[in-house]
MIFI-640547 format. One record per atom (N, C-alpha, C): x, y, z; residue number from 0; atom name. Coordinates in steps of 0.1 Angstrom, whole numbers, plus 2048, in hexadecimal, padded with zeros to 3 digits. Each point is the difference from the previous one (the first is absolute). Layout:
ATOM x y z sese fikol
ATOM X Y Z NUM CA $
...
***
This chain:
ATOM x y z sese fikol
ATOM 837 83C 7B5 0 N $
ATOM 7F9 80C 7FF 0 CA $
ATOM 800 80C 808 0 C $
ATOM 7FC 7FB 80E 1 N $
ATOM 7FF 80A 80A 1 CA $
ATOM 80F 807 804 1 C $
ATOM 80B 7F5 800 2 N $
ATOM 80D 804 804 2 CA $
ATOM 808 809 7F6 2 C $
ATOM 7FB 7FC 7F3 3 N $
ATOM 807 806 7F4 3 CA $
ATOM 7F9 812 801 3 C $
ATOM 7F7 7FE 7FF 4 N $
ATOM 7F7 80E 802 4 CA $
ATOM 800 807 80D 4 C $
ATOM 805 7FB 80B 5 N $
ATOM 7FF 80A 80E 5 CA $
ATOM 810 800 803 5 C $
ATOM 807 7F9 7FB 6 N $
ATOM 80E 7FE 807 6 CA $
ATOM 80B 805 7F5 6 C $
ATOM 7FD 804 7F4 7 N $
ATOM 808 806 7F6 7 CA $
ATOM 808 7F6 7FB 7 C $
ATOM 80C 803 7F7 8 N $
ATOM 808 7FB 7F9 8 CA $
ATOM 80F 800 809 8 C $
ATOM 801 806 807 9 N $
ATOM 80D 806 809 9 CA $
ATOM 804 7F5 80A 9 C $
ATOM 7F7 7F6 803 10 N $
ATOM 800 7F8 80A 10 CA $
ATOM 808 7F2 7FC 10 C $
ATOM 807 7F9 807 11 N $
ATOM 805 7F3 7FF 11 CA $
ATOM 7F5 7F7 800 11 C $
ATOM 801 7F8 7F4 12 N $
ATOM 7F2 7F5 800 12 CA $
ATOM 808 7F2 7FE 12 C $
ATOM 7F5 7F5 804 13 N $
ATOM 804 7F3 7FF 13 CA $
ATOM 7FE 7F9 7F4 13 C $
ATOM 802 7F3 7FF 14 N $
ATOM 7FC 7FA 7F1 14 CA $
ATOM 7F0 802 7FC 14 C $
ATOM 7F7 804 80B 15 N $
ATOM 7F4 801 7FC 15 CA $
ATOM 7FD 80B 7FE 15 C $
ATOM 80B 80C 7FF 16 N $
ATOM 7FB 80D 7FD 16 CA $
ATOM 7FC 809 80E 16 C $
ATOM 801 7F8 80C 17 N $
ATOM 7FB 807 80C 17 CA $
ATOM 809 809 808 17 C $
ATOM 7FE 80A 807 18 N $
ATOM 808 807 80A 18 CA $
ATOM 801 7F7 80A 18 C $
ATOM 809 802 80A 19 N $
ATOM 801 7F8 80B 19 CA $
ATOM 7F1 800 809 19 C $
ATOM 7FA 80C 802 20 N $
ATOM 7F6 7FF 809 20 CA $
ATOM 7F6 7F7 7FB 20 C $
ATOM 7FC 803 7F1 21 N $
ATOM 7F6 7F6 7F9 21 CA $
ATOM 805 7F2 800 21 C $
ATOM 80D 7FD 7FE 22 N $
ATOM 803 7F5 7FD 22 CA $
ATOM 7FE 7F8 810 22 C $
ATOM 801 806 80A 23 N $
ATOM 7FB 7FD 80B 23 CA $
ATOM 7F3 7FC 807 23 C $
ATOM 7FB 80A 7F9 24 N $
ATOM 7ED 7FF 801 24 CA $
ATOM 7FE 7F4 7F6 24 C $
ATOM 805 7FE 7F3 25 N $
ATOM 7FC 7F3 7FB 25 CA $
ATOM 803 7F2 804 25 C $
ATOM 80F 800 806 26 N $
ATOM 805 7F4 808 26 CA $
ATOM 7F4 7FB 80B 26 C $
ATOM 7FB 80A 809 27 N $
ATOM 7FA 7FE 80A 27 CA $
ATOM 7F2 7FE 7FB 27 C $
ATOM 7FA 806 7F7 28 N $
ATOM 7F2 7FA 7F9 28 CA $
ATOM 801 7F1 7FB 28 C $
ATOM 80E 7FD 7F8 29 N $
ATOM 7FE 7F3 7FC 29 CA $
ATOM 801 7F6 80D 29 C $
ATOM 808 802 80C 30 N $
ATOM 800 7F7 80D 30 CA $
ATOM 7F2 7FF 802 30 C $
ATOM 7FB 80C 803 31 N $
ATOM 7F0 7FE 802 31 CA $
ATOM 7F8 7F6 7FB 31 C $
ATOM 802 803 7F1 32 N $
ATOM 7F6 7FA 7F7 32 CA $
ATOM 802 7EE 801 32 C $
ATOM 810 7FE 801 33 N $
ATOM 802 7F2 801 33 CA $
ATOM 7FA 7FA 80F 33 C $
ATOM 802 808 809 34 N $
ATOM 7F9 7FA 80D 34 CA $
ATOM 7F1 800 802 34 C $
ATOM 7F9 805 7F7 35 N $
ATOM 7F1 805 7FE 35 CA $
ATOM 7F8 7F3 803 35 C $
ATOM 7F8 800 80D 36 N $
ATOM 7FB 7F4 804 36 CA $
ATOM 7F4 7FA 7F2 36 C $
ATOM 7FC 80C 7F9 37 N $
ATOM 7F6 7F9 7F5 37 CA $
ATOM 804 7FC 7F4 37 C $
ATOM 80F 801 7FF 38 N $
ATOM 807 7FA 7F4 38 CA $
ATOM 7FE 808 7F3 38 C $
ATOM 7FE 7F6 7F5 39 N $
ATOM 7FE 804 7F4 39 CA $
ATOM 7EE 805 7FF 39 C $
ATOM 7FA 7FD 806 40 N $
ATOM 7F4 804 802 40 CA $
ATOM 7F9 80D 805 40 C $
ATOM 80B 806 805 41 N $
ATOM 7FD 80C 808 41 CA $
ATOM 7FD 80B 7F7 41 C $
ATOM 7F5 80B 807 42 N $
ATOM 7FB 80D 7F9 42 CA $
ATOM 80D 809 7FD 42 C $
ATOM 7FE 80B 7FE 43 N $
ATOM 809 80A 7FE 43 CA $
ATOM 802 804 811 43 C $
ATOM 80A 806 804 44 N $
ATOM 805 804 80D 44 CA $
ATOM 7F5 808 804 44 C $
ATOM 7FA 807 7F7 45 N $
ATOM 7F6 80D 807 45 CA $
ATOM 7F3 7FA 803 45 C $
ATOM 7FC 7F4 7FB 46 N $
ATOM 7F3 7FA 807 46 CA $
ATOM 804 7F6 808 46 C $
ATOM 80B 7FD 804 47 N $
ATOM 804 7F5 809 47 CA $
ATOM 7FA 803 80E 47 C $
ATOM 7FA 7F5 807 48 N $
ATOM 7FC 804 80E 48 CA $
ATOM 80C 7FE 80B 48 C $
ATOM 80D 7F9 7FB 49 N $
ATOM 80D 800 809 49 CA $
ATOM 809 808 7F7 49 C $
ATOM 805 80B 80A 50 N $
ATOM 80A 809 7FD 50 CA $
ATOM 80D 7FB 804 50 C $
ATOM 807 7FE 7FA 51 N $
ATOM 80F 7FB 801 51 CA $
ATOM 80C 808 7FC 51 C $
ATOM 7FB 80A 7FB 52 N $
ATOM 808 80B 7FD 52 CA $
ATOM 800 808 812 52 C $
ATOM 80F 807 801 53 N $
ATOM 801 809 80A 53 CA $
ATOM 7F8 80D 7FE 53 C $
ATOM 7FC 809 807 54 N $
ATOM 7F6 80A 7FE 54 CA $
ATOM 80A 80A 7F7 54 C $
ATOM 809 804 800 55 N $
ATOM 80B 809 7FC 55 CA $
ATOM 7FF 7FA 7EF 55 C $
ATOM 805 7F3 800 56 N $
ATOM 802 7FC 7F3 56 CA $
ATOM 7F2 7FD 7F9 56 C $
ATOM 7F6 7FE 805 57 N $
ATOM 7F5 7FE 7F9 57 CA $
ATOM 7FC 80E 7F9 57 C $
ATOM 802 80A 80B 58 N $
ATOM 7FE 80C 7F7 58 CA $
ATOM 80B 806 7F4 58 C $
ATOM 80A 7FB 802 59 N $
ATOM 808 801 7F4 59 CA $
ATOM 7FC 7F9 7F3 59 C $
ATOM 7FC 7F4 805 60 N $
ATOM 7FA 7F7 7F4 60 CA $
ATOM 7F4 808 7F9 60 C $
ATOM 7F8 804 80C 61 N $
ATOM 7F4 808 7F8 61 CA $
ATOM 805 80A 7F8 61 C $
ATOM 808 806 802 62 N $
ATOM 805 80D 7FA 62 CA $
ATOM 805 7FC 7F2 62 C $
ATOM 809 7F6 800 63 N $
ATOM 805 7F9 7F4 63 CA $
ATOM 7F1 7FB 7F6 63 C $
ATOM 7F9 7FC 804 64 N $
ATOM 7F6 7FA 7F9 64 CA $
ATOM 7F7 80B 7FD 64 C $
ATOM 7FB 80A 809 65 N $
ATOM 7F8 80B 7FA 65 CA $
ATOM 806 806 7F4 65 C $
ATOM 80C 800 801 66 N $
ATOM 807 807 7F4 66 CA $
ATOM 801 7F9 7F3 66 C $
ATOM 802 7F1 801 67 N $
ATOM 805 7F7 7F6 67 CA $
ATOM 7F4 7FB 7FA 67 C $
ATOM 7F5 7FD 80B 68 N $
ATOM 7F4 7F8 7FB 68 CA $
ATOM 7FB 808 7EF 68 C $
ATOM 7FC 80C 804 69 N $
ATOM 7F9 803 7F0 69 CA $
ATOM 809 801 7F5 69 C $
ATOM 80D 802 804 70 N $
ATOM 80A 7FE 7F4 70 CA $
ATOM 803 7F3 7FA 70 C $
ATOM 7FB 7F7 809 71 N $
ATOM 801 7F0 7FB 71 CA $
ATOM 7F7 7FE 7F6 71 C $
ATOM 7F2 805 800 72 N $
ATOM 7F8 7FE 7F3 72 CA $
ATOM 808 802 7F4 72 C $
ATOM 806 80C 7FF 73 N $
ATOM 808 803 7F4 73 CA $
ATOM 80D 7F7 7FE 73 C $
ATOM 808 7FF 808 74 N $
ATOM 80C 7F9 7FF 74 CA $
ATOM 801 7F0 800 74 C $
ATOM 7F7 7FC 808 75 N $
ATOM 7FE 7EF 801 75 CA $
ATOM 7F2 7FC 803 75 C $
ATOM 7F9 805 7F6 76 N $
ATOM 7EF 7FC 800 76 CA $
ATOM 7FD 7F4 805 76 C $
ATOM 807 7F6 7FD 77 N $
ATOM 7FB 7EF 803 77 CA $
ATOM 801 7FF 810 77 C $
ATOM 80E 806 805 78 N $
ATOM 7FF 7FE 80E 78 CA $
ATOM 7F7 809 808 78 C $
ATOM 7FD 80B 7FB 79 N $
ATOM 7F8 809 806 79 CA $
ATOM 7F2 7FA 802 79 C $
ATOM 7FC 7FB 7F4 80 N $
ATOM 7F2 7FB 801 80 CA $
ATOM 803 7F4 808 80 C $
ATOM 809 7F7 800 81 N $
ATOM 801 7F5 80B 81 CA $
ATOM 802 804 80D 81 C $
ATOM 805 80A 804 82 N $
ATOM 801 808 80C 82 CA $
ATOM 7F0 802 807 82 C $
ATOM 7FA 808 7F5 83 N $
ATOM 7F2 803 804 83 CA $
ATOM 7F5 7F5 804 83 C $
ATOM 803 7F3 7F7 84 N $
ATOM 7F7 7F7 803 84 CA $
ATOM 804 7FB 80F 84 C $
ATOM 80F 7FE 803 85 N $
ATOM 802 7FB 80B 85 CA $
ATOM 7FB 807 80C 85 C $
ATOM 7FF 80D 7FE 86 N $
ATOM 7FB 80B 80A 86 CA $
ATOM 7F1 7FC 803 86 C $
ATOM 7FB 7F9 7F8 87 N $
ATOM 7F1 7FD 803 87 CA $
ATOM 7FF 7F5 809 87 C $
ATOM 80A 7F7 803 88 N $
ATOM 800 7F7 808 88 CA $
ATOM 801 802 80F 88 C $
ATOM 7FB 7F8 807 89 N $
ATOM 802 7FE 810 89 CA $
ATOM 808 7F4 803 89 C $
ATOM 807 803 80D 90 N $
ATOM 806 7F6 802 90 CA $
ATOM 7F8 7F1 802 90 C $
ATOM 806 7F7 7FB 91 N $
ATOM 7F7 7F2 800 91 CA $
ATOM 7F8 7FE 7F3 91 C $
ATOM 7FE 80B 7F7 92 N $
ATOM 7FC 7FD 7F3 92 CA $
ATOM 807 7F7 7FA 92 C $
ATOM 7F8 7F6 7F7 93 N $
ATOM 809 7F8 7F5 93 CA $
ATOM 802 807 7F5 93 C $
ATOM 80B 804 7FD 94 N $
ATOM 802 808 7F3 94 CA $
ATOM 7F6 802 7F5 94 C $
***
């Protein structure tokens, strides 16, 4: 959503529809989530007490989320509500 709206249609895209910069950010985020010490019981990264993203990449993710978050309610309401519920958890909470 962010990539399409900010980087236009004239850039090369991967199979997920992402430009190279956004694909690299997505790959980095996936690795960080796989290595998360809280596993499946983790809260959203914004509420987490352990910041495992590099500061520059954390800011890029914030930028993407600030843009995409409000638009998720319309496009993927179930995922948006699940994300809001996850955001209320703190590390160590039992789902």
